[in-house]
A tleap script that builds the chain and sets N, CA, C and O, in Angstrom:
source leaprc.protein.ff14SB
mol = sequence {
  NMET SER VAL PRO ALA ARG ARG ASP THR TRP
  ALA ARG ARG ASN LEU GLU LYS LEU TRP GLN
  ALA ILE SER LEU LEU LEU PHE LEU ALA LEU
  LEU VAL GLY GLU LEU GLY ARG CLEU
}
set mol.1.N position { -18.367 -13.034 25.598 }
set mol.1.CA position { -16.977 -13.114 25.355 }
set mol.1.C position { -16.665 -13.510 23.860 }
set mol.1.O position { -15.693 -13.075 23.243 }
set mol.2.N position { -17.510 -14.302 23.395 }
set mol.2.CA position { -17.330 -14.710 21.933 }
set mol.2.C position { -17.752 -13.708 20.928 }
set mol.2.O position { -17.295 -13.736 19.786 }
set mol.3.N position { -18.636 -12.796 21.332 }
set mol.3.CA position { -19.100 -11.736 20.376 }
set mol.3.C position { -18.012 -10.747 20.119 }
set mol.3.O position { -17.783 -10.471 18.941 }
set mol.4.N position { -17.326 -10.190 21.039 }
set mol.4.CA position { -16.219 -9.202 20.741 }
set mol.4.C position { -15.120 -9.916 19.886 }
set mol.4.O position { -14.565 -9.293 18.981 }
set mol.5.N position { -14.826 -11.117 20.143 }
set mol.5.CA position { -13.794 -11.810 19.404 }
set mol.5.C position { -14.225 -11.923 17.872 }
set mol.5.O position { -13.468 -11.703 16.927 }
set mol.6.N position { -15.527 -12.291 17.783 }
set mol.6.CA position { -16.109 -12.459 16.426 }
set mol.6.C position { -16.059 -11.179 15.679 }
set mol.6.O position { -15.690 -11.116 14.506 }
set mol.7.N position { -16.462 -10.101 16.425 }
set mol.7.CA position { -16.431 -8.742 15.801 }
set mol.7.C position { -14.975 -8.329 15.410 }
set mol.7.O position { -14.736 -7.719 14.367 }
set mol.8.N position { -14.039 -8.691 16.291 }
set mol.8.CA position { -12.593 -8.358 16.065 }
set mol.8.C position { -12.106 -9.068 14.749 }
set mol.8.O position { -11.454 -8.461 13.898 }
set mol.9.N position { -12.453 -10.361 14.638 }
set mol.9.CA position { -11.940 -11.088 13.475 }
set mol.9.C position { -12.720 -10.417 12.232 }
set mol.9.O position { -12.096 -10.247 11.184 }
set mol.10.N position { -13.910 -10.080 12.317 }
set mol.10.CA position { -14.759 -9.497 11.188 }
set mol.10.C position { -14.073 -8.205 10.752 }
set mol.10.O position { -13.850 -7.986 9.562 }
set mol.11.N position { -13.741 -7.354 11.718 }
set mol.11.CA position { -13.092 -6.059 11.455 }
set mol.11.C position { -11.704 -6.318 10.820 }
set mol.11.O position { -11.308 -5.649 9.866 }
set mol.12.N position { -11.008 -7.271 11.360 }
set mol.12.CA position { -9.647 -7.542 10.861 }
set mol.12.C position { -9.782 -8.032 9.399 }
set mol.12.O position { -8.962 -7.656 8.560 }
set mol.13.N position { -10.758 -8.829 9.089 }
set mol.13.CA position { -10.940 -9.358 7.715 }
set mol.13.C position { -11.272 -8.266 6.738 }
set mol.13.O position { -10.749 -8.226 5.625 }
set mol.14.N position { -12.193 -7.333 7.185 }
set mol.14.CA position { -12.579 -6.189 6.402 }
set mol.14.C position { -11.349 -5.283 6.203 }
set mol.14.O position { -11.186 -4.706 5.127 }
set mol.15.N position { -10.509 -5.153 7.192 }
set mol.15.CA position { -9.347 -4.286 7.109 }
set mol.15.C position { -8.336 -4.861 6.083 }
set mol.15.O position { -7.723 -4.112 5.322 }
set mol.16.N position { -8.174 -6.214 6.079 }
set mol.16.CA position { -7.304 -6.860 5.181 }
set mol.16.C position { -7.866 -6.658 3.752 }
set mol.16.O position { -7.083 -6.390 2.842 }
set mol.17.N position { -9.147 -6.771 3.530 }
set mol.17.CA position { -9.719 -6.531 2.186 }
set mol.17.C position { -9.570 -5.127 1.729 }
set mol.17.O position { -9.309 -4.856 0.557 }
set mol.18.N position { -9.748 -4.168 2.727 }
set mol.18.CA position { -9.529 -2.725 2.446 }
set mol.18.C position { -8.088 -2.498 1.953 }
set mol.18.O position { -7.875 -1.863 0.920 }
set mol.19.N position { -7.122 -3.012 2.685 }
set mol.19.CA position { -5.783 -2.884 2.303 }
set mol.19.C position { -5.436 -3.462 0.974 }
set mol.19.O position { -4.660 -2.874 0.221 }
set mol.20.N position { -6.003 -4.627 0.660 }
set mol.20.CA position { -5.823 -5.305 -0.627 }
set mol.20.C position { -6.393 -4.376 -1.809 }
set mol.20.O position { -5.794 -4.233 -2.875 }
set mol.21.N position { -7.516 -3.812 -1.525 }
set mol.21.CA position { -8.203 -2.909 -2.510 }
set mol.21.C position { -7.329 -1.697 -2.729 }
set mol.21.O position { -7.092 -1.289 -3.866 }
set mol.22.N position { -6.844 -1.111 -1.626 }
set mol.22.CA position { -5.964 0.127 -1.758 }
set mol.22.C position { -4.687 -0.209 -2.449 }
set mol.22.O position { -4.267 0.545 -3.327 }
set mol.23.N position { -4.035 -1.298 -2.111 }
set mol.23.CA position { -2.804 -1.649 -2.857 }
set mol.23.C position { -2.972 -1.886 -4.279 }
set mol.23.O position { -2.133 -1.513 -5.099 }
set mol.24.N position { -4.174 -2.575 -4.626 }
set mol.24.CA position { -4.437 -2.863 -6.045 }
set mol.24.C position { -4.722 -1.533 -6.797 }
set mol.24.O position { -4.301 -1.347 -7.938 }
set mol.25.N position { -5.488 -0.573 -6.083 }
set mol.25.CA position { -5.682 0.672 -6.763 }
set mol.25.C position { -4.384 1.500 -7.012 }
set mol.25.O position { -4.216 2.132 -8.055 }
set mol.26.N position { -3.485 1.463 -6.008 }
set mol.26.CA position { -2.199 2.164 -6.050 }
set mol.26.C position { -1.369 1.541 -7.197 }
set mol.26.O position { -0.688 2.251 -7.937 }
set mol.27.N position { -1.439 0.204 -7.326 }
set mol.27.CA position { -0.626 -0.497 -8.357 }
set mol.27.C position { -1.192 -0.145 -9.760 }
set mol.27.O position { -0.418 0.039 -10.699 }
set mol.28.N position { -2.551 -0.049 -9.908 }
set mol.28.CA position { -3.186 0.282 -11.170 }
set mol.28.C position { -2.867 1.695 -11.539 }
set mol.28.O position { -2.652 1.990 -12.714 }
set mol.29.N position { -2.825 2.646 -10.503 }
set mol.29.CA position { -2.467 4.069 -10.723 }
set mol.29.C position { -1.089 4.208 -11.232 }
set mol.29.O position { -0.824 4.962 -12.168 }
set mol.30.N position { -0.132 3.422 -10.567 }
set mol.30.CA position { 1.248 3.493 -11.005 }
set mol.30.C position { 1.444 2.924 -12.417 }
set mol.30.O position { 2.242 3.415 -13.216 }
set mol.31.N position { 0.676 1.871 -12.676 }
set mol.31.CA position { 0.768 1.246 -14.041 }
set mol.31.C position { 0.317 2.279 -15.100 }
set mol.31.O position { 0.983 2.500 -16.111 }
set mol.32.N position { -0.790 2.867 -14.830 }
set mol.32.CA position { -1.379 3.880 -15.763 }
set mol.32.C position { -0.454 5.056 -15.944 }
set mol.32.O position { -0.290 5.611 -17.031 }
set mol.33.N position { 0.172 5.426 -14.765 }
set mol.33.CA position { 1.117 6.600 -14.907 }
set mol.33.C position { 2.334 6.214 -15.712 }
set mol.33.O position { 2.829 7.068 -16.447 }
set mol.34.N position { 2.868 4.994 -15.643 }
set mol.34.CA position { 3.986 4.518 -16.379 }
set mol.34.C position { 3.656 4.488 -17.883 }
set mol.34.O position { 4.435 4.924 -18.730 }
set mol.35.N position { 2.483 3.960 -18.158 }
set mol.35.CA position { 2.005 3.818 -19.537 }
set mol.35.C position { 1.709 5.241 -20.174 }
set mol.35.O position { 1.878 5.469 -21.372 }
set mol.36.N position { 1.263 6.149 -19.283 }
set mol.36.CA position { 1.030 7.490 -19.794 }
set mol.36.C position { 2.361 8.195 -20.179 }
set mol.36.O position { 2.369 9.056 -21.059 }
set mol.37.N position { 3.463 7.832 -19.527 }
set mol.37.CA position { 4.777 8.476 -19.847 }
set mol.37.C position { 5.299 8.015 -21.156 }
set mol.37.O position { 6.005 8.764 -21.832 }
set mol.38.N position { 4.979 6.788 -21.558 }
set mol.38.CA position { 5.563 6.212 -22.797 }
set mol.38.C position { 5.037 6.962 -24.012 }
set mol.38.O position { 5.402 6.639 -25.142 }
savepdb mol mol.pdb
quit
């Protein structure tokens, strides 16, 4: 019973890290695009 819960929290933590990485990459891409326009 505790193993699936642990796996769920682990997956959720990894998902949050993945979202943070994606949002950071998108932010950097937008920043580079804006700088490229100048």
